[in-house]
N, C-alpha and C positions, 0 to 999 in steps of 0.2 A: 481360435477355433477355425481359422481359415475362411471366415466370411466377415462381412461388415453389415451395418444397418445404415446405408447411405441416404442422404438427402442433399439438396442444393439450396444455397442462399444466393440470391441475385442482388448485387449492390450497384448503385449508380453513384460514382464519386464517393465511395465509402458509406453511403446510406443504404441500409438494408431495406429492400422494397418487396421482395418475394421470398417465400420459403416453400419448397416443394414438399410433397408427401415423403415420408420415410418408406423405403423398400427394405423389408426385413430379411436378414440372413442371406445375403448375396454378394458376389463380386461383379455381377453383370446386371445392374438394375435397369429397369425400363420405367420411365415416367410418362412420356408422351404428353406432358403438360404444356399448355400454351398460354402466354400472358401478353397483354398489351399495356404499355406504360407510356405516359407522356414525358418526353425528355425536355429538360431545361435547355435553352439554346446554347448555353456555355458549358454543357457537360464535357468531361474529359475521358472517362473510362467506365465501361460496364464490366464488372467483375463477377464471375460465377465461381463460388466456393463449393467444392464437394466435401461434405462432412460425414462423419461416422457417429451416429447417435449412440450414446452410452448412458445407460440408466443409473449407473453407480458413480460416475464421475463426469467431469467436463467433456463435452463432445470433442472428438479429434478432427482436425482439418486434414483431409486426405490430400488435397491440392486445389489449385485454382487455375482459371484462364481469365485473361483480360482482353477485352475488345475495346480498342481505342477509337476515338472519333476519326482519326486518320484511316484506320482499317475500314471503317464503314464508308468513308469517302472513296476508298480504292475499290469497293464492291458496291456500286450504287444500286444494283438489283438484289442485294442481300448476299449473305454467306450461308452455306449449308455444308456441313461436313464434320469430320472428327478433328478435335483439337487436343494436343497433348497437354496434360496437367503440368503445372510448374509448382515448385515448392513455395510454401509460405514461410517456413522456418528453414534457414540455410543449412541447419545441421541434420535435416531430415531428407532421406532419399524419397523421391516420388516416382511412381510408375502408374500409368493409366491415361485414359483418354475419355473425353466427353463428346457426344454427338449433339450438335446444336444447329438450329436454323434461326438466323437473325435477319430481320428486314427493318428498314427505317422508311416510314411513309410520311408524306406531307411535309416536305422540306426539312427533314431531320427532326420532326417533332413527335412522331408516334413510333415507338419501338415495339415490334412484334417479335417476341423471343419464344422459341419452342425448345424446351429441354427434353430431348428424346431419350437418350440412354447413355450408359457409361460402361467402361470395361477396364 
């Protein structure tokens, strides 16, 4: 139909901790949702999956971005900007970007993640 019903799932080390609202019938969703999560001191990766909700079958994975501990160390004041989605299934082509703002406060213990929009 030329549109999706996107939402995001945020995982820390493969544990799903957040699900955004679904934005219906769009290829340019706006969420503007902000979350604060306590990080385990030994976490490795924050993954944000962009999904396409499907009422009749399993939801499709549009793509994902990964923010590693090392990336957060490289940006001690946080990161804000567009990140290109990468594929989850190597046989699928992925196009798109997600606009995030990520800050870690309190000696890498409190993650403040704002999921802004995608295209």
